[in-house]
C-alpha positions in Angstrom: 152.2 126.2 30.8 154.8 124.1 32.5 152.3 124.2 35.6 150.2 121.0 35.6 147.7 122.8 37.1 147.6 125.9 35.2 143.9 125.0 34.1 142.7 125.2 37.9 143.3 129.6 37.0 140.1 128.9 34.8 136.5 129.9 36.2 134.3 127.4 37.3 131.4 126.1 40.0 134.4 124.6 42.3 137.0 127.3 41.8 137.5 129.2 45.4 136.7 132.8 44.0 133.1 131.8 42.9 132.2 132.2 46.7 130.4 128.8 46.4 132.5 127.0 49.1 130.1 128.5 52.1 126.9 126.6 51.6 126.6 124.0 54.1 123.4 125.4 55.5 121.6 125.2 52.3 119.3 121.8 51.5 120.8 119.6 48.9 117.2 117.9 48.6 115.5 121.2 48.0 117.8 122.8 45.6 117.3 119.9 43.7 113.6 119.6 44.0 113.0 123.8 42.8 115.3 123.2 40.2 113.9 120.0 38.6 110.8 121.5 39.2 111.2 125.2 37.7 109.4 125.3 34.1 111.4 128.3 33.4 114.7 126.0 33.8 113.4 123.9 31.0 112.8 126.6 28.4 115.3 129.6 29.7 119.2 129.5 30.2 119.3 125.6 29.8 123.2 125.7 29.7 123.2 127.5 32.4 121.0 125.0 34.4 122.5 121.8 33.5 126.2 123.6 35.1 124.1 124.2 38.3 122.4 120.9 38.2 126.2 119.2 37.7 127.5 121.8 40.7 124.6 120.0 42.8 125.9 116.7 42.2 130.2 117.4 42.5 132.1 116.8 45.0 132.7 119.9 47.5 134.8 119.2 50.8 134.5 122.9 52.5 130.6 123.4 51.2 129.6 119.8 51.5 125.9 120.6 51.5 123.1 119.6 53.8 120.9 116.4 53.2 123.2 115.0 50.4 123.5 111.4 51.0 126.2 110.9 48.4 128.5 113.1 45.8 127.8 111.8 42.2 130.5 113.0 40.0 129.1 110.5 36.9 126.2 112.1 37.1 127.5 115.9 37.3 129.7 114.8 34.0 126.6 113.7 32.7 124.7 117.1 33.2 127.9 119.2 32.0 127.7 116.6 28.5 124.0 117.9 28.4 124.9 121.6 28.6 128.0 121.0 26.0 125.5 119.0 23.6 123.2 122.0 23.3 126.0 124.7 23.1 126.9 122.5 20.0 122.9 123.0 18.6 122.3 126.1 19.6 124.4 128.0 17.1 125.8 130.4 19.3 128.2 132.8 18.6 132.2 131.8 19.6 132.0 134.1 22.3 129.9 132.1 23.9 131.0 129.0 22.6 134.5 130.0 24.4 133.0 131.1 27.3 130.9 128.1 28.2 133.4 125.5 26.4 135.9 127.1 29.9 133.7 126.4 32.4 132.3 123.0 30.9 135.4 122.0 30.4 137.3 123.7 33.4 135.0 122.3 35.6 135.3 118.6 34.2 138.9 118.7 34.8 138.3 119.2 38.8 135.8 116.1 38.6 137.7 114.0 36.5 141.3 115.2 35.1 141.8 113.8 31.5 144.4 114.6 28.9 141.7 115.5 26.4 140.2 117.8 27.8 143.1 119.5 28.9 143.8 119.8 25.1 140.9 121.2 24.5 141.2 123.7 27.2 144.3 124.8 25.8 143.1 124.8 22.7 140.3 127.4 24.4 143.4 129.5 25.4 144.2 131.0 22.0 140.2 131.5 21.7 139.8 133.6 25.1 142.2 136.1 23.3 140.6 136.0 19.8 137.0 136.6 21.2 137.8 138.7 24.6 133.7 138.9 25.7 132.8 135.1 26.0 134.1 136.3 30.0 130.0 137.7 29.9 129.5 133.8 29.3 131.1 132.6 32.4 129.7 135.9 34.5 126.4 134.6 33.5 127.5 131.0 34.8 128.2 132.4 38.0 125.0 134.9 38.3 123.0 132.3 37.6 124.4 129.5 40.2 124.0 132.2 42.6 120.5 133.5 41.8 119.4 130.3 43.0 121.1 130.1 46.5 119.3 132.5 48.4 119.3 136.2 49.6 122.6 135.7 51.0 123.9 135.9 47.5 121.4 138.0 45.6 123.7 141.2 46.3 126.4 139.5 44.3 124.5 138.2 41.7 122.6 141.0 40.4 126.4 142.9 40.1 127.3 139.6 38.0 124.3 139.8 35.3 124.8 143.5 35.5 128.5 143.1 34.2 127.8 140.8 31.8 124.5 143.1 30.3 127.9 145.2 29.6 128.6 143.1 26.5 125.3 141.8 25.5 123.1 144.7 26.6 119.3 142.8 24.3 119.9 139.2 25.8 116.2 139.2 27.2 116.9 136.0 29.3 120.1 137.8 31.3 117.9 141.0 31.7 115.2 138.5 33.2 117.5 137.0 35.2 118.3 140.7 36.2 115.0 141.8 36.6 114.1 138.8 39.1 116.9 139.3 41.8 115.5 143.0 41.1 112.1 142.0 42.3 113.0 139.7 45.2 115.2 142.5 46.7 112.3 145.2 46.7 109.9 142.8 47.5 112.3 141.4 50.3 112.7 145.1 51.5 109.2 145.5 51.6 108.7 142.9 54.0 111.3 144.5 56.3 109.3 147.2 57.1 105.7 145.4 56.7 103.2 145.6 53.6 100.5 147.7 55.3 102.4 151.2 55.4 103.2 153.6 52.7 105.3 152.7 50.2 109.2 154.0 50.6 110.7 156.1 47.9 113.8 153.5 48.1 112.0 150.0 47.6 109.7 152.0 45.1 112.7 153.3 43.1 113.4 149.1 43.2 110.2 147.7 41.8 110.1 150.6 39.4 113.7 149.4 38.0 112.3 145.8 38.2 109.4 147.4 35.9 111.8 148.9 33.2 113.9 145.7 33.0 110.5 143.6 32.6 109.3 146.6 29.7 112.7 145.9 28.3 112.3 142.2 28.0 109.2 142.0 26.5 109.9 144.5 23.9 113.1 142.5 22.5 110.5 139.2 23.3 106.7 139.8 23.2 106.2 135.8 23.8 107.9 135.5 27.0 105.1 134.8 29.1 106.6 134.3 32.6 108.6 137.7 31.9 104.9 139.3 31.5 103.5 137.3 34.7 106.3 139.1 36.5 105.5 142.1 35.1 101.9 141.9 36.3 103.2 141.3 39.8 105.4 144.3 40.0 102.5 146.9 38.7 100.6 145.0 41.6 103.2 146.1 44.2 103.3 149.6 42.8 99.7 150.2 42.8 97.0 147.1 44.9 94.4 149.0 42.5 96.1 148.4 38.9 93.7 147.4 36.4 96.8 146.7 33.9 98.2 144.1 36.4 95.2 141.7 35.9 95.6 142.3 32.2 98.8 141.2 32.0 98.1 137.9 34.4 95.3 136.8 32.1 97.2 137.4 28.8 100.0 135.4 30.3 97.8 132.7 31.4 95.7 132.9 28.0 98.9 132.0 26.2 100.9 129.8 28.2 98.2 127.9 30.9 100.5 125.2 31.2 103.7 127.1 33.1 103.3 126.4 36.7 105.1 129.5 37.6 103.0 132.1 35.7 99.9 129.8 37.3 101.1 130.2 41.0 101.8 134.1 40.7 98.2 134.5 38.9 96.9 132.5 41.6 98.6 134.5 44.6 97.3 137.7 42.4 94.1 136.5 42.5 93.7 135.6 46.3 95.2 139.5 47.4 92.8 141.2 45.0 90.4 138.8 44.2 87.4 137.0 43.1 88.5 134.0 44.9 86.9 131.7 42.4 89.4 132.9 39.6 92.4 131.8 41.7 90.6 128.4 42.8 90.1 127.8 38.9 93.6 128.9 37.8 95.2 126.2 40.5 92.8 123.4 39.7 93.4 124.1 36.1 97.2 124.3 37.0 96.8 120.7 39.4 95.4 119.0 35.5 98.6 120.2 33.4 100.9 119.3 36.5 101.3 117.2 39.5 103.5 119.5 42.1 103.8 120.1 45.5 103.4 124.0 45.8 100.3 123.5 43.7 98.5 122.2 45.9 99.7 123.7 48.7 98.7 127.2 47.0 95.3 125.8 46.5 95.2 124.8 50.2 96.2 128.0 51.8 93.4 129.6 49.0 90.7 127.3 50.8 91.9 128.0 54.5 92.3 132.0 53.9 88.4 131.6 52.5 87.2 129.4 55.5 88.3 132.3 57.9 85.1 134.6 55.7 82.8 132.0 55.6 80.3 130.9 58.2 80.4 127.4 59.9 79.0 125.1 57.8 80.6 126.1 54.4 84.0 127.1 56.7 84.2 122.7 57.3 83.7 122.3 54.3 86.6 124.5 52.7 88.7 123.2 55.6 88.2 119.6 54.6 89.5 120.7 51.3 92.6 122.7 52.1 93.6 119.6 54.2 92.9 117.3 51.1 95.0 119.7 49.4 98.2 119.9 52.2 98.1 116.4 52.2 98.7 115.7 48.3 101.6 118.5 48.8 103.1 116.7 51.5 102.4 113.3 49.4 104.4 115.1 46.8 107.2 116.7 49.0 107.6 115.2 52.5 109.7 118.5 53.6 106.9 120.7 52.8 106.8 122.7 55.7 104.1 125.1 54.9 101.8 122.4 54.3 103.1 120.2 57.4 101.8 123.5 59.5 98.6 123.6 57.4 97.8 120.3 58.0 98.3 120.7 61.9 96.1 123.8 61.7 93.0 122.4 59.8 93.1 119.1 62.2 93.0 121.6 65.3 90.3 123.8 63.3 88.3 120.8 63.0 88.2 119.5 66.5 91.1 116.8 65.8 93.1 117.5 69.0 94.9 113.8 69.0 96.2 114.4 65.3 96.9 117.8 65.5 99.0 117.4 68.3 100.7 114.6 66.9 101.6 117.2 63.8 103.2 120.0 65.6 105.0 117.4 67.7 106.8 116.0 64.9 107.2 119.3 63.3 108.9 120.8 66.6 111.4 117.9 67.2 112.1 117.6 63.1 114.2 119.3 61.1 112.0 118.1 57.8 115.5 118.6 55.8 114.8 122.2 55.4 117.9 123.6 57.1 118.2 126.6 55.9 115.0 127.7 57.1 114.4 125.5 59.7 114.2 128.2 62.6 111.8 130.5 60.3 110.0 127.1 60.1 110.1 126.3 63.4 108.9 129.7 64.3 105.5 129.8 61.9 104.8 126.4 63.6 105.0 127.7 67.1 103.0 131.4 66.4 100.6 128.8 64.8 100.5 126.4 67.6 99.8 128.8 70.7 96.9 130.2 68.9 95.0 126.4 69.0 93.3 125.1 72.0 95.1 121.6 72.0 98.4 122.3 74.0 98.7 122.6 77.9 99.3 125.7 80.0 102.9 125.0 80.3 103.4 124.2 76.7 101.8 127.6 76.1 104.3 129.5 78.3 107.2 126.8 76.5 106.7 128.1 73.4 106.1 131.8 73.9 109.7 131.5 75.6 111.0 130.1 72.5 109.5 132.1 70.0 111.0 135.1 72.0 114.4 133.0 71.8 113.8 132.8 67.7 112.5 136.4 67.1 116.2 137.8 68.9 117.9 135.6 66.6 115.9 136.6 63.9 116.6 140.2 65.1 120.6 140.0 64.9 120.3 137.5 61.5 120.0 139.6 58.0 119.5 136.0 56.3 116.0 135.6 57.6 114.2 139.0 56.9 112.8 137.2 53.9 110.4 134.9 56.1 110.3 136.7 58.7 110.4 140.5 58.2 111.0 142.4 61.8 108.4 144.6 61.2 106.0 141.2 62.8 109.0 140.4 65.3 108.4 143.2 67.6 104.6 142.3 68.1 105.3 138.7 68.1 107.2 139.2 70.8 105.3 141.8 73.0 102.3 139.8 72.5 104.4 136.2 73.9 105.6 138.6 76.8 101.7 139.4 77.3 101.3 135.6 77.5 103.7 135.1 79.9 102.7 137.9 82.4 98.8 136.5 81.6 99.9 133.3 83.2 101.7 134.7 86.2 98.4 136.5 87.3 95.9 134.1 86.5 97.0 130.7 86.5 94.4 129.6 88.6 96.2 128.7 91.8 98.4 126.2 89.9 101.7 127.0 91.3 103.9 125.0 89.3 102.4 127.2 85.8 103.3 130.2 87.7 106.3 129.7 88.4 107.2 127.9 85.6 105.6 131.6 84.0 108.1 133.5 86.1 111.3 131.5 85.4 110.6 132.1 81.7 109.5 135.7 81.3 112.9 136.1 83.5 114.5 134.4 80.4 112.7 136.6 77.9 113.7 139.7 79.7 117.6 138.4 79.7 117.2 138.0 75.7 115.3 141.0 74.9 118.0 143.3 77.0 115.7 144.1 80.0 118.8 143.4 82.0 116.8 145.2 85.5 113.9 143.4 84.9 115.2 140.1 84.4 117.5 140.2 87.3 114.8 141.3 89.7 112.6 138.4 88.6 116.1 136.0 88.9 116.5 137.3 92.7 113.4 136.7 93.6 113.2 132.9 92.1 116.4 132.4 94.1 115.4 133.4 97.3 112.4 132.1 97.2 114.0 128.7 96.7 116.6 129.0 99.2 113.8 130.2 102.0 112.1 127.0 101.1 114.9 125.2 101.6 115.0 123.7 97.8 118.2 124.0 95.3 117.6 126.7 93.0 116.7 125.9 89.4 119.7 125.6 87.0 118.1 128.5 84.9 117.7 130.9 87.8 121.3 130.4 88.4 122.8 131.1 85.2 120.6 134.2 84.7 121.5 135.9 87.9 125.1 135.0 86.8 124.5 136.6 83.2 122.5 139.7 84.4 125.3 140.3 87.2 127.7 140.8 84.4 125.6 142.5 82.0 124.4 144.9 84.6 125.6 148.1 86.7 126.8 145.6 89.4 130.4 145.2 88.1 130.6 149.4 88.3 129.6 149.6 91.6 132.9 146.9 93.0 135.9 146.1 91.6 136.1 144.2 88.2 137.5 141.7 90.5 135.2 141.5 92.7 132.2 141.4 89.9 133.8 138.6 88.2 134.5 136.8 91.7 130.7 136.4 92.2 130.2 135.2 88.5 132.5 133.0 88.9 131.1 131.7 92.0 127.8 131.2 90.3 129.6 129.5 87.4 131.2 126.8 90.1 127.4 126.6 91.6 126.4 125.4 88.2 129.2 123.3 87.9 127.8 121.5 91.4 124.8 120.5 89.6 126.0 118.6 86.5 125.3 122.0 84.3 128.4 122.1 82.8 127.4 123.7 79.5 126.0 126.8 81.4 128.8 126.8 83.9 131.2 126.9 80.9 129.8 129.9 79.2 129.4 131.9 82.5 133.2 131.1 82.8 133.5 132.2 79.1 131.9 135.2 79.6 134.1 136.2 82.5 137.0 135.2 80.7 136.3 137.1 77.3 135.1 140.6 79.8 138.6 140.5 81.2 140.6 140.0 78.1 138.7 143.0 76.7 140.2 145.1 79.2 143.4 143.6 79.4 146.6 144.3 77.6 149.8 142.4 76.1 150.5 139.0 77.9 147.2 138.5 80.2 144.6 139.3 77.5 146.5 136.1 75.9 145.8 134.3 78.9 142.1 135.2 79.3 141.5 134.3 75.7 143.1 131.0 75.7 141.0 130.4 79.0 137.8 131.1 77.5 138.7 129.1 74.5 139.0 126.1 76.4 135.3 126.9 77.6 134.1 127.0 73.9 134.4 130.7 72.8 134.5 131.3 68.9 135.6 134.8 69.5 138.2 134.1 71.8 139.1 131.5 69.0 139.4 134.6 66.5 140.9 136.9 68.6 143.6 134.6 69.6 144.4 133.9 65.7 144.9 137.4 64.9 148.3 137.1 66.3 149.5 135.0 63.1 152.9 136.2 63.1 153.6 135.7 66.8 151.9 132.1 67.2 153.9 131.3 64.0 157.1 132.4 65.4 156.8 130.8 69.2 154.8 127.5 68.1 158.0 125.1 69.5 158.8 127.7 72.1 155.7 128.2 73.7 154.2 124.7 75.0 150.4 126.7 75.1 150.7 127.6 71.7 150.3 123.9 69.9 147.6 122.9 72.7 145.5 126.1 72.0 145.6 125.8 68.2 144.4 122.0 68.8 141.7 123.6 70.7 140.7 126.4 68.8 140.0 123.6 66.1 137.8 121.8 68.3 135.6 124.5 69.1 135.1 125.6 65.5 133.9 121.5 65.1 131.2 122.2 67.3 127.9 122.9 65.6 126.7 125.9 67.8 130.2 127.2 70.3 129.7 130.4 72.5 130.3 134.0 71.4 129.1 133.7 67.9 128.0 137.5 67.7 131.2 139.0 66.2 132.9 140.7 63.1 135.0 138.9 61.3 137.7 141.0 58.7 138.4 138.8 56.1 141.8 139.2 54.1 140.0 141.3 51.4 138.7 143.9 53.9 135.3 142.9 53.6 133.2 142.1 56.9 131.3 139.3 58.5 128.8 139.7 60.7 126.6 136.7 60.7 127.4 133.7 58.5 128.7 131.6 61.5 130.2 129.0 58.7 132.6 131.4 57.1 133.6 133.0 60.8 134.5 129.2 61.3 136.4 128.7 58.0 138.5 131.5 58.3 139.9 130.6 61.8 140.1 127.3 61.0 142.2 129.0 57.6 144.1 130.7 60.0 145.1 127.6 62.4 146.4 126.0 58.9 148.5 128.9 58.3 150.2 128.8 61.3 150.9 125.1 61.4 152.4 125.3 57.3 154.6 128.0 57.5 157.5 127.4 55.7 160.8 127.9 54.6 161.1 130.2 51.6 162.4 128.1 48.8 162.5 129.9 45.4 160.8 127.5 43.0 164.2 127.2 40.9 165.0 124.6 43.4 163.7 121.4 43.1 165.0 118.8 45.2 162.7 115.8 46.2 164.7 115.8 49.5 164.8 119.1 50.4 160.5 118.9 49.7 160.4 116.0 52.1 162.2 118.2 54.7 160.0 121.0 54.5 156.7 118.7 54.3 157.8 116.9 57.4 158.5 120.2 59.4 154.7 120.8 58.8 153.6 117.2 59.5 155.5 117.7 63.1 153.7 120.7 64.1 150.4 119.1 63.4 151.7 116.2 65.5 152.7 118.8 68.1 149.0 119.9 68.2 147.5 116.5 68.5 149.9 115.4 71.4 149.4 118.6 73.2 145.6 118.0 73.1 146.4 114.6 74.3 148.4 115.6 77.3 145.8 118.1 78.6 143.0 115.2 78.4 145.4 112.4 80.2 146.4 115.1 83.0 142.6 116.1 83.7 141.5 111.8 83.8 144.9 111.6 85.5 145.5 108.2 83.7 147.9 107.6 80.7 146.1 106.5 77.6 147.2 104.5 74.5 146.6 107.5 72.5 148.6 109.8 74.6 151.1 106.9 74.1 151.0 107.0 70.2 151.0 110.5 70.2 153.8 111.1 72.2 155.6 108.5 69.8 154.2 110.1 66.7 155.9 113.3 67.5 159.4 112.3 68.9 159.7 109.5 66.2 159.0 112.2 63.3 161.5 114.6 65.0 164.4 111.5 64.7 163.0 111.2 61.2 163.4 114.9 60.2 167.0 115.2 61.1 168.0 112.2 59.3 166.0 113.5 56.4 167.4 116.8 56.7 171.3 115.5 57.0 170.8 113.3 54.2 168.9 116.2 52.3 172.2 118.8 52.8 174.4 115.8 51.9 172.6 115.8 48.7 173.0 119.7 48.4 176.4 119.8 48.1 178.0 116.1 47.4 177.6 114.5 44.2 177.1 111.0 45.4 175.8 111.7 48.8 175.5 108.4 51.4 171.8 106.9 51.7 171.9 106.8 55.2 172.0 109.6 58.1 175.5 111.2 60.2 173.4 111.3 62.9 175.0 109.6 65.8 174.6 109.9 69.2 177.2 109.2 71.9 176.2 109.0 75.8 178.4 108.7 79.1 176.3 106.5 81.1 179.1 107.6 83.5 178.7 111.4 84.0 175.4 111.4 82.6 176.3 113.7 79.9 176.3 113.9 76.2 179.8 113.0 75.2 180.7 116.0 72.9 184.4 114.6 72.1 183.7 111.2 71.4 180.6 112.4 69.2 183.2 115.1 67.1 185.6 112.4 66.6 183.4 109.6 65.3 181.6 111.6 63.0 184.9 113.3 61.8 186.2 110.0 61.4 183.4 108.7 59.5 183.6 111.4 57.5 187.3 111.4 56.4 187.6 108.3 56.2 184.2 106.8 53.9 183.3 110.4 52.5 184.8 113.7 50.7 182.6 115.4 53.1 183.3 119.4 52.8 184.9 121.0 55.1 182.2 123.6 56.5 179.6 121.1 56.5 181.2 118.8 58.1 182.2 121.5 60.6 178.6 122.4 61.1 177.4 118.8 61.5 180.1 118.1 64.5 178.9 121.8 65.8 175.5 120.9 66.2 175.8 117.0 66.4 175.9 117.0 70.5 174.2 120.6 70.2 176.3 122.6 72.1 174.7 121.8 75.5 176.0 118.6 77.4 172.5 118.1 79.3 171.0 117.6 76.4 168.4 114.5 77.8 166.3 114.8 74.3 168.7 114.1 71.9 170.0 111.1 73.9 166.2 109.8 74.5 165.3 110.2 70.6 168.3 108.4 69.7 167.2 105.8 71.6 163.8 105.9 70.3 163.5 102.3 69.0 164.4 100.7 72.6 161.0 102.4 74.2 158.5 100.5 72.7 160.2 97.6 74.4 159.6 99.5 77.8 156.5 99.8 80.1 155.6 103.5 80.2 154.8 104.6 83.6 154.3 107.6 85.5 156.3 108.9 88.5 154.5 111.3 91.2 156.9 114.2 90.3 153.8 116.6 89.4 151.7 116.0 86.3 154.5 115.0 84.3 154.6 111.6 82.6 157.8 109.9 82.5 159.3 107.3 80.5 162.4 104.7 81.0 165.2 105.0 78.6 168.0 103.6 80.4 169.6 100.8 82.7 171.4 103.5 85.0 169.2 104.4 87.6 170.6 107.6 87.9 168.8 108.3 84.5 166.3 105.5 84.3 163.4 108.2 83.4 163.3 111.4 81.4 159.8 113.8 81.7 157.7 113.0 78.2 156.7 116.4 77.8 159.7 117.9 78.2 161.3 115.4 75.1 158.8 116.7 73.3 159.2 120.1 73.7 163.1 119.8 73.6 163.4 117.7 70.5 160.9 119.6 68.4 162.5 122.9 68.9 166.1 121.5 69.0 165.4 119.7 65.6 163.9 122.8 64.3 166.3 125.0 65.2 169.0 122.1 63.4 167.0 121.9 60.3 166.6 125.1 59.3 170.3 126.2 60.5 171.9 123.3 58.4 169.2 124.2 55.5 170.7 127.8 55.4 174.0 126.9 55.6 174.0 124.1 53.0 171.9 126.4 50.6 174.1 129.7 51.0 177.2 127.2 50.1 175.6 124.9 47.2 176.0 126.7 43.7 172.8 125.3 42.9 170.9 126.8 45.7 172.7 129.8 45.9 169.7 132.1 45.8 168.0 130.4 48.9 166.4 132.8 51.3 165.5 130.9 54.2 162.7 131.9 56.8 160.6 130.6 59.5 
């Protein structure tokens, strides 16, 4: 174990192979609340639960959870200690002690490296060989954590539970975990098609599988009362008239009446099947035992549902009761979105319009710290709001259009179908279209309402892919505005452009004419200061051109689309990884575009996100935006960090410094190119541009110095501790004095040190760089003097220049030329020198160089 980081290969929640990096859209507050209020987590699988709690407190740069105020490694370590204490006191097998020990102690090392912990891990390495089934316990920790994170991770969790059970098939807790995942998947798929249609055979098979697993759990452990409640639930899912289901719920309630999960499951059952009094009784008794937001909310839902069936007098009483329950739920969990929606609905039903509007407006404007379900929550609030008579016609029109926007997004995003079943989306979209059409024809003479309804209907048809209808509606709105001498609305111009690009119109003309028309619309938008919308039209055109182009023209169009914010263009651009590496310093647009790619990835919602990414392992990512961005950013890093390959046998600190500076030079170059573009756009040479410029050239000089020093180190026992980098410039001729450079270096090498002949030859050969006009070499040699001069712009095109010499003939140099030539020249020098010296040095005889 010579590698100091050997322990990082061990499994734990922070290991990249566990797939817990891409969780930035999950709500930290909600996850903590769920685990802390879950009765089962306090009774079953407590070791896994504490490791999961530690994960929620641990720092994770790539997957920082949403709504996390700060990391708490100390608290994470406390939870790991609790998990270890339970392992020690449980009397578990050696396999369990080894498996849990590996995860817990590796996790500790990631959080706070400690020699005693590392020693424990080394002892466990021997036990891993002795007890190979330890892996089952590692796998079950992984499965348990994924099970808490939501539907995106459910399939993987099911596979992991299955793998662990192959080793210990009668572990009732693990079987229950698999049953939970199977049941959630079955209800997920049932929700996709709707609950009112006949049960399809494939979903029935999932329910049957859940039923069989739960029967197995209860045969092993008849006192597992939560499993019995879930068994009652699956019986009801398979047969709504099942008498056995009610019997299982009653038995579970009788034997464990304080279990919150059992109470909520039973209340939902009685709310659907009846009687109402039983559901009410279960929840009111449960509130006496536990004071949780979800229990109060469930009671509120029960009263609200019952109020729909009652006469007016009783209805108001039940609505008041529901409002009281919802308010209590929000007191306990201010982010309980369903309860907040319930408050708004009940206030409207009771005639309290002002209070209802206040609640809904607050819901529309806030995310309520429930990030993964923010949009589905918004849909729920909007669909509720348009049924209430507390909003104006214009507000109803806006709400209807927003609902269609959300519904279209949900239809394309599989992560949402557990909360927003597609079976309900079509009805919702059709209802909203009908609402918009109704406001157009029955606006009561209100021209503003009718016009807004027409615009939102056109937008809705564009979203739904009804291009011909949308195009007709946009054209009418456009002509109507121009006829009246009014400027067309921004949304109308944008909609016309999107329709034109997606309709059959381009096929009737040449591609060039079609694209030119859309660009003209983008220019029209730009004049209205609607820059974001104009950028989208530009990006659409550039991506359309890129798809039909080949070779260099494709790259050109992709770069244009990237500058307008297209994420898909970023992905297609970085696929040419090797080409980008090879041309990083040769093609000035490469570092500039890569920096722009990083900027696009930093935007919350960039353009063109609906594309498929193929990961390195061959798997595909269709919907997850965070994974797509991470993949693209990793590819950019691979371009910036590609290296000279040196075998592990060579450990030379100076050589490693050279390689580090090579990587750093690429990063500096990317930052410089971005600042150069921004400075040209603003026509100013700001302080930041000057700093980026000097950073690049200073580093180029240091890199060459370090390289020559490292080469001396490779081939000499006592190398001098200063550089051979000397440049002699002939001011009269305007050239680097090649002969004098060689003479100075040769004289120095022969008199002061015993430099090997081949190294002397190489240095004298490259010192003036073959080309006598290499002004960049002169420039970087005199870099220290630059800070004493004032930087200024010349009138030669868009090129920034800087003073470097008193001779009038050589007073200015182009800064971008200096950067381009110095980077390319120095990198070539460094690679050439390293390869030559490594080949000659006996220490580095096996070194292979490649950039």
